[in-house]
C-alpha positions as CSV (number, residue, x, y, z in Angstrom):
1,M,10.4,-13.9,-0.6
2,H,8.3,-11.7,-2.9
3,E,8.5,-8.0,-3.1
4,L,5.3,-6.1,-2.4
5,F,5.6,-3.8,-5.4
6,A,5.9,-6.9,-7.6
7,V,2.2,-7.4,-7.1
8,I,1.3,-4.0,-8.4
9,P,-0.1,-4.4,-11.9
10,D,1.6,-2.6,-14.8
11,T,-0.5,0.5,-15.3
12,G,1.6,1.9,-18.1
13,A,3.0,4.5,-15.8
14,E,6.5,5.8,-16.5
15,E,9.2,4.3,-14.4
16,G,9.8,7.6,-12.5
17,E,6.2,7.8,-11.4
18,L,6.5,4.6,-9.4
19,S,10.1,5.0,-8.2
20,W,8.7,5.6,-4.7
21,Q,8.2,1.8,-4.6
22,E,12.0,1.2,-4.5
23,R,12.2,3.3,-1.3
24,S,9.2,1.7,0.4
25,L,9.9,-0.2,3.7
26,C,7.4,-2.9,2.7
27,A,9.6,-3.9,-0.2
28,Q,12.1,-5.0,2.5
29,T,9.6,-7.0,4.5
30,D,7.3,-9.9,4.2
31,P,4.5,-9.0,1.8
32,E,2.1,-11.4,3.4
33,A,1.8,-9.0,6.3
34,F,0.3,-6.4,3.9
35,F,-2.3,-8.7,2.6
36,P,-3.8,-10.5,5.6
37,E,-6.6,-12.9,5.3
38,K,-10.1,-11.6,6.0
39,G,-10.3,-10.8,9.7
40,G,-6.5,-11.0,10.1
41,S,-4.5,-8.4,11.9
42,T,-3.2,-5.4,10.1
43,R,-1.1,-4.2,13.0
44,E,2.3,-5.4,11.9
45,A,1.9,-3.9,8.4
46,K,0.7,-0.6,9.8
47,K,3.7,-0.4,12.1
48,V,6.0,-0.7,9.1
49,C,4.0,2.0,7.3
50,V,4.3,4.5,10.2
51,G,8.1,4.9,9.6
52,C,8.0,4.7,5.8
53,E,9.2,7.8,3.9
54,V,6.9,7.1,0.9
55,R,3.7,6.5,2.8
56,A,1.9,9.4,1.2
57,E,2.8,8.3,-2.3
58,C,1.7,4.8,-1.5
59,L,-1.7,6.0,-0.2
60,E,-2.1,8.3,-3.2
61,Y,-1.4,5.4,-5.6
62,A,-3.9,3.1,-3.8
63,L,-6.6,5.8,-3.9
64,A,-6.0,6.7,-7.6
65,N,-6.0,3.0,-8.6
66,D,-8.9,1.9,-6.4
67,E,-6.8,-0.8,-4.7
68,R,-9.2,-3.1,-2.9
69,F,-6.9,-5.4,-1.1
70,G,-4.0,-4.9,1.3
71,I,-2.5,-2.2,3.4
72,W,-1.5,0.8,1.4
73,G,-0.1,4.0,2.9
74,G,-0.9,2.7,6.3
75,L,-4.6,2.2,5.7
76,S,-6.7,-0.9,5.2
77,E,-9.2,-1.1,2.3
78,R,-12.1,-0.2,4.7
79,E,-10.1,2.9,5.9
80,R,-9.4,4.0,2.4
81,R,-13.0,3.6,1.4
82,K,-14.0,5.9,4.3
83,L,-11.4,8.4,3.4
84,K,-12.7,8.5,-0.2
85,K,-16.3,9.0,1.0
86,R,-15.2,11.9,3.2
87,A,-13.5,13.5,0.2
88,V,-16.6,13.5,-1.9
């Protein structure tokens, strides 16, 4: 089984900046759920995110790094795109 944060590219960030990943619930579950095929359900991944203590950090990371795939911080790529548009 792969760990979700293993797929995050090395951004040169210091170790402490990404320490939230070690506390993420997704790191303890099947990463496939967080990267569903096009049209696939995001329900299971979002259920995990709801109870995650680092959800805000995860979403912040995804927005700052323009993550285009997967569920991050409980939001799909489409939902993150809408959020960014509202912020502008």
